[in-house]
BAVEXKOL-258221 format. One record per residue (C-alpha): x, y, z; residue in three letters. Coordinates in steps of 0.001 Angstrom, whole numbers, plus 500000, padded with zeros to 6 digits. Layout:
N
XYZALA;...
# end
This chain:
168
500000500000500000UNK;501430503341498923UNK;499805506001501121UNK;500151509747500573UNK;499468511664503797UNK;499592515405504210UNK;498521517962506786UNK;496986521217505593UNK;496229524463507369UNK;492629525605507576UNK;491010528648509153UNK;487809527966511100UNK;485312530708511821UNK;485182531318515552UNK;481479531836516300UNK;480284533382519540UNK;477592531696521590UNK;474133533223521686UNK;474075536324523871UNK;477831536925523628UNK;477711539473520786UNK;477969543232520752UNK;480707545755521309UNK;481433544728524904UNK;482740541362523644UNK;485118542805521035UNK;488200541935523109UNK;487418538232522978UNK;489211535721520782UNK;490093536103517124UNK;487352535711514516UNK;489285533059512601UNK;491673530578514089UNK;494107528121512668UNK;493445524393512647UNK;494751521441510674UNK;493194518986508257UNK;494827515631507672UNK;494209513763504414UNK;495427510316503316UNK;495022508859499834UNK;496325505960497787UNK;499220507156495600UNK;498295505145492493UNK;494481505329492391UNK;494199508661494282UNK;491373507163496360UNK;491023509230499555UNK;490760506959502598UNK;490212509600505269UNK;490292513298505941UNK;490126514535509512UNK;489932517990511051UNK;491999518416514222UNK;489027519750516169UNK;486671518106518657UNK;483136519548518526UNK;481835517387521393UNK;484012518641524248UNK;483072521535526513UNK;485212523419528972UNK;482632522460531605UNK;483581518786531129UNK;487227519665531609UNK;486410521772534689UNK;484484518916536301UNK;487292516419535763UNK;489862518913537003UNK;487940519307540261UNK;487224515599540718UNK;490576514165539617UNK;492972517056540384UNK;494048517152536731UNK;495850520470537203UNK;498507518735539330UNK;499398516010536815UNK;502041515931534120UNK;500753516495530580UNK;501178512843529550UNK;498937511704532428UNK;496056514146531878UNK;492769512873530487UNK;492468515880528189UNK;496110516205527125UNK;494976516001523489UNK;493794519633523825UNK;497101521514524028UNK;495807524861525356UNK;493048523516527626UNK;494255520224529101UNK;492948521272532534UNK;490741523976534018UNK;492606526541536152UNK;492201526032539887UNK;493184528512542611UNK;496720527840543814UNK;496985526057547144UNK;499649526672549775UNK;501925524046548198UNK;501564525277544581UNK;504294527122542743UNK;501770529043540617UNK;501190532679541571UNK;497753534264541906UNK;498403536526538911UNK;499272533510536717UNK;496103531790537881UNK;493917534795537049UNK;495569535175533626UNK;494937531502532823UNK;491359531726534149UNK;490630534815532018UNK;491826532955528911UNK;489532529989529643UNK;486540532216530461UNK;487103534112527209UNK;487074530830525271UNK;483812529780526962UNK;482032532668525214UNK;482514530922521884UNK;481031527723520483UNK;481843524472522214UNK;484726522428520943UNK;488499522632521126UNK;491492522130518900UNK;493112518717519153UNK;496878518293518991UNK;498285517413515558UNK;500094514277516660UNK;497029512925518479UNK;494856513465515402UNK;497451511930513096UNK;497872508802515236UNK;494103508253515330UNK;493820508940511602UNK;496521506443510637UNK;495356503814513126UNK;491849503906511634UNK;493264503518508104UNK;495379500587509280UNK;492227498927510677UNK;490338499609507444UNK;492952498445504930UNK;494598495076505398UNK;497878495463503535UNK;500990493315504011UNK;503362496278503450UNK;503001500000503864UNK;504895502786502087UNK;504396506467502843UNK;504822509558500694UNK;504831512681502849UNK;506856515719503805UNK;509073515889506870UNK;506395517077509281UNK;507237515947512829UNK;503665515009513752UNK;503357512877510600UNK;506696511113511047UNK;506121510451514756UNK;502641509075514125UNK;503735506835511247UNK;506476505343513404UNK;504062504750516292UNK;501186503229514327UNK;503300501230511868UNK;506095500217514207UNK;507078497171512110UNK;
# end
């Protein structure tokens, strides 16, 4: 199987939630924000197996906040967090305790960023490597090929994911 995989840049429209419009919300997030689309196709037939957008529409910051409170996600390393696939919002900011190294000003800055994001539609960007691993794993489950060959550029998320999913 000769597979051509590439990651493209795409700008999503950042839509405010109902009731969050008007001039007093002008300082919120950007109107368009960068995301990635991953596409894989057969080199010879040009049949497209999958295309995935690195965005999760089903997640809310409320879900992340609940798990942060219940499981103390803000005190874990990134690799151990349930929501580590969302690079900017892997945990909800919690007030620093006596043993924390985070200052109050850092906490309020992080909290303001999360509260600003909550004024927009639900969903968060997913990390490129996470999306690429899932994308390639699903193709591997779909196509039963004895050998795999890849045509791609030297993108780190693509190369890392190919080596993880197709370790042989």
